[in-house]
N, C-alpha and C positions, 0 to 999 in steps of 0.2 A: 761168160757174159750172158745175162738174161735177155730174152726178147721183150720188146714192149708189149703192152696189152693189145695194141691194135695190129700187131704183126700176125701173119698167118702162122698157124701151128700145124705140126705133123700129127698123124693119127696117134702116135705114141705119146706125144705131149698132151693131146686131148684126153687120152686114157688116164694120164696122171692127174690132170685138172679135175676130171670126173671122179677121182679117187678110186679107180678100179684097183683091185688087189692083184698082186703078182701071183700066178698059179704055182703049183709045186715044181714045175719045170723052170721057174724063174722068168716067165713070159707074161707081159701085160695082155689082158684079154681084149685086143683090138677088134677081134671078130664080132664082138657085141656091137660096136659102133658101125661096122660094115652091115650087119644085119639090120640095125635101126634105119640105115640109109635105104635099104631095100623096102622097108615097111612104111616109112614116113616120107612122103614126097617133098615135104618142106626142108628136109636135111639135104643140102646140096653142097658138098665140098668142091673146092676148085681143084681141077686136075691139070697139073702142069707137066713138066718134063718126066718122062719115063713112068707115066701113069701113077704118080704119087699123089695122095690126097693131102690137101691143105685146107684148113678150117679158119674162117674169119670169126671175129668176136660174136657176131649175130648168130652164126651157126653153132658156136660153142654154147651160147646162152640157150638156144633151142634144145641142144643135147642135154643140158643141165635140167631143163624143164621135163624132158622125156624121162630122164633117169629118176627124177623126183616122183613123177606120177607112177612110173612102173615099179620102181624098187621101194620107195618110201611109202607111197599110198596104196600099193598093191593093185593098181588098175590093170586092166587087160590092154592089149595092143589096140583092139577095136575101140575101147573106151578113150584111150589117149588120142586116137585118130579123130574121134568125134570132137574132142576138146580142141585139138589143133585146127580142125576144119571149121569149127563153129566160130572161133574168134582168134585170129592170128595175133592180135594185140594183147592177149591175156598174159599178164606178167606172172612170173614165178612167185614174186612176193605176194601178189593178190591171192594166189592159190594157197600159199602157206599161211597167210593171214586168216583166210576163211577157215582153214583146217584148225588153226590154233583156237579160234573162237568156238568152233564145234567141240574141241577137246575140253575147253574151259566149261562149256555148258554141261557136257557129260560129267565132269568132275563135280560141279555144283549139284547136279541132280543126284549123283551118288551120295554126296554128303547129306543132302536132305533126306534121302531114303534111309540112310543109316541112323540119322537122328530120330526119324519116325519109329524105326524098329526099337531103338533104345527107350523111347517114350512108352511104347506098348509094353515093354518088359517091366517098366516101373509100375504099371497099373496092376 
């Protein structure tokens, strides 16, 4: 039986949600999430019985944002801290949307550059 989206998730479930890959020993790298907790004050899992971590939907979304900025965008931990401290309401979609617009601009500039080179060759 699957948990509802609003239910608390364990650290292993969060690692699967974040699409972390199983290492050669067959273990999900949950240590990454624990490290991020130590680096980003905004990541606060609930600690219930026997010191187990449980994550709510808000915290999981924050972890998705951190993963996107660190892994996909190649930002540093300090850079991500600045973004998270600057605007807690910054949505992952907004970041991705701005990134897509930048990539589109780069692609268009590259196409223009290639056309100019081709025109120079024709002369």
